[in-house]
Structures are given as structure tokens and as C-alpha cells.
C-alpha positions as CSV (number, residue, x, y, z in Angstrom):
1,M,-16.3,15.5,-20.9
2,S,-13.5,14.8,-18.8
3,S,-11.7,11.7,-18.7
4,L,-10.3,12.2,-15.2
5,R,-12.1,10.6,-12.3
6,P,-13.6,12.3,-9.7
7,K,-11.7,12.5,-6.5
8,L,-12.6,10.4,-3.7
9,H,-12.9,11.0,-0.1
10,H,-11.5,7.8,1.4
11,R,-13.5,8.6,4.6
12,S,-15.0,5.3,6.1
13,P,-18.7,5.3,6.8
14,P,-19.5,5.5,10.6
15,W,-20.7,1.8,11.0
16,V,-17.0,0.6,9.9
17,A,-15.4,-0.6,13.1
18,S,-11.8,0.5,14.2
19,G,-9.1,-1.6,12.9
20,A,-10.6,-2.0,9.3
21,T,-8.4,-3.3,6.8
22,Y,-7.8,-1.6,3.5
23,F,-6.2,-2.7,0.2
24,L,-4.1,0.1,-1.1
25,T,-2.7,1.0,-4.6
26,L,-0.5,4.0,-5.0
27,C,0.5,4.7,-8.2
28,A,3.7,6.8,-9.4
29,T,3.1,10.2,-11.3
30,D,5.5,8.8,-14.0
31,R,4.4,5.1,-14.6
32,I,6.8,5.0,-17.9
33,D,9.8,5.9,-16.0
34,A,9.0,2.8,-13.5
35,R,11.8,3.9,-11.1
36,L,10.4,2.5,-7.8
37,T,12.2,-0.7,-7.7
38,R,15.5,0.9,-7.7
39,A,16.9,-0.3,-4.7
40,E,17.8,3.1,-3.2
41,I,14.1,4.1,-3.7
42,T,12.6,0.9,-2.7
43,S,14.7,0.8,0.5
44,V,13.0,3.8,1.5
45,L,9.5,2.7,0.8
46,L,10.0,-0.3,2.8
47,D,11.7,1.4,5.7
48,A,8.8,3.7,5.6
49,A,6.1,1.1,5.7
50,Q,7.7,-0.6,8.7
51,T,8.3,2.7,10.4
52,Y,4.6,3.3,10.0
53,H,3.9,0.0,11.5
54,P,2.7,-0.3,14.1
55,Q,2.6,3.5,15.1
56,R,0.2,4.7,12.2
57,W,-1.2,1.5,10.8
58,W,-0.8,-2.4,11.1
59,C,0.3,-3.8,7.7
60,H,-0.5,-7.3,6.6
61,L,1.7,-6.9,3.4
62,W,3.7,-3.8,1.6
63,L,4.8,-4.7,-2.0
64,V,6.6,-2.3,-4.4
65,M,6.5,-2.6,-7.8
66,P,8.2,-0.5,-10.6
67,D,5.4,2.0,-11.0
68,H,3.0,1.4,-7.9
69,V,3.1,0.3,-4.7
70,H,0.2,-2.3,-3.2
71,G,-0.5,-2.4,0.7
72,L,-3.0,-4.2,2.7
73,I,-2.9,-2.1,6.1
74,A,-5.4,-1.7,9.1
75,L,-6.1,1.6,10.7
76,S,-6.9,2.7,14.4
77,S,-9.9,4.6,14.8
78,S,-7.7,7.8,15.7
79,E,-6.4,7.7,12.1
80,S,-7.9,8.7,8.6
81,L,-6.9,6.7,5.9
82,A,-6.4,9.6,3.6
83,K,-4.0,11.6,6.1
84,V,-2.1,8.5,6.8
85,V,-1.6,7.7,3.1
86,G,-0.9,11.2,2.3
87,D,1.7,11.5,5.1
88,W,3.5,8.5,4.0
89,K,3.9,9.9,0.2
90,R,5.2,13.2,1.5
91,F,7.5,11.3,3.6
92,T,8.8,9.1,1.0
93,H,8.5,12.0,-1.9
94,R,11.0,13.9,0.5
95,R,13.7,11.4,0.9
96,T,13.5,9.9,-2.5
97,G,12.1,12.1,-5.2
98,A,9.5,9.5,-6.1
99,A,6.2,11.5,-7.1
100,W,2.9,10.1,-6.6
101,Q,-0.2,10.8,-8.1
102,P,-2.4,12.8,-5.9
103,N,-5.2,10.2,-5.2
104,F,-4.9,6.5,-4.2
105,F,-7.2,3.5,-4.6
106,D,-8.7,1.9,-1.7
107,H,-10.7,-1.3,-1.1
108,R,-12.2,-1.9,2.2
109,I,-11.6,-5.8,3.3
110,R,-14.8,-7.2,4.7
111,S,-13.9,-10.7,5.3
112,H,-10.9,-13.3,6.1
113,E,-11.2,-14.7,2.7
114,S,-11.4,-11.5,0.8
115,L,-8.2,-10.7,2.9
116,D,-6.8,-13.9,1.7
117,E,-7.7,-13.4,-2.0
118,K,-6.0,-9.7,-1.9
119,L,-2.9,-11.1,-0.2
120,A,-2.9,-13.8,-3.1
121,Y,-3.5,-11.1,-5.7
122,V,-0.7,-8.8,-4.6
123,R,1.9,-11.6,-4.2
124,A,1.5,-12.6,-7.4
125,N,1.5,-9.1,-9.0
126,P,5.2,-9.4,-10.0
127,V,4.7,-12.9,-11.6
128,R,1.8,-11.4,-13.8
129,A,3.9,-8.5,-14.8
130,G,6.6,-11.1,-16.0
131,L,9.2,-9.6,-13.2
132,A,9.4,-12.7,-11.2
133,A,9.2,-16.4,-11.8
134,A,6.2,-18.2,-9.8
135,N,8.7,-20.0,-7.6
136,I,10.9,-17.0,-6.7
137,S,9.8,-14.3,-3.6
138,W,9.8,-10.9,-4.9
139,P,12.5,-9.0,-3.2
140,W,10.5,-5.7,-2.8
141,Q,7.9,-6.7,-0.2
142,W,7.5,-6.7,3.5
143,E,5.2,-8.6,5.6
144,P,5.3,-8.4,9.4
145,S,5.1,-11.8,11.7
146,P,1.9,-13.4,11.0
147,T,1.3,-13.9,14.9
148,A,1.5,-10.1,15.5
149,R,-1.9,-8.3,16.1
150,P,-3.5,-5.4,14.2
151,I,-4.0,-2.3,16.0
152,T,-7.4,-1.3,17.4
């Protein structure tokens, strides 16, 4: 019996509206090395997230941990989640050498309450990992203005 998970297709069903928001987790290949929060790498990862916003996605929050990245993004109907994430991973790999696992985790957000829960979960991730105090903002995150609107 194989211990590998089956490959996920990341296609949204046809009834999912344009602008659907997704919670993402992208993991580094070498999770032991945990080098994503080195300043020279993190700056590229955050800059790339900002560059993709709003051309390819609308970002609610992008947070870099030592061995993985969390994102909450909305896509237009013309974009494929797998294509956008794959392009971002290739772009950042070329500029930093960061190697990404071939797949990623995604969960479609279905309500404002779920979005708020995921935002709180991601913001608390550095605290849960023992990397930041509860009252200190994690430096390796980016959130656009809350008054901005998602792409449709």
C-alpha cells in the first residue's frame, strides 16, 4: 500500500462563482531545512504575492512560515487555481531556489465566518509554532488594504 496521497486536480466545480476564495498551504520540499523565512527568500515570496495581486489573484492574506506558506486568495473565472499557484511556485523557485512540493492543499471558503476563521488561524500560525509572541505581529506576512475589493 502506498503512503502517497492521490494527486488532487484543484478544479472548481462549474457551480462555483467567479471570485471564489481559497485557503492555500504550499509546502517546501525540504521541510527540515526550513529556510523560507530567510530575509532574502521571504522578500521574494512576499513581493511575488503582491505582484500577482490583483493581476492574477486577489489576496486577503499571505503568510510565510519557515517551511510552508499560507494564502487566502480569490480568483477570477479566467484563472485556474492549479495554473496560478504553479506559476507562482515556478517564479519564486527561479528567483530563490526554494523547492516546492509538487502539489498543494486548498480549501474553498464558503462563508464570511469561514473566511474570518481561516484568517485567524493563519495569523496565529507563528504563535502556535512558538515563533512569535501572541502580541507581536509576524513580520513575514502581507495583507492588502481591507477596503480593496476582490477581482471578479
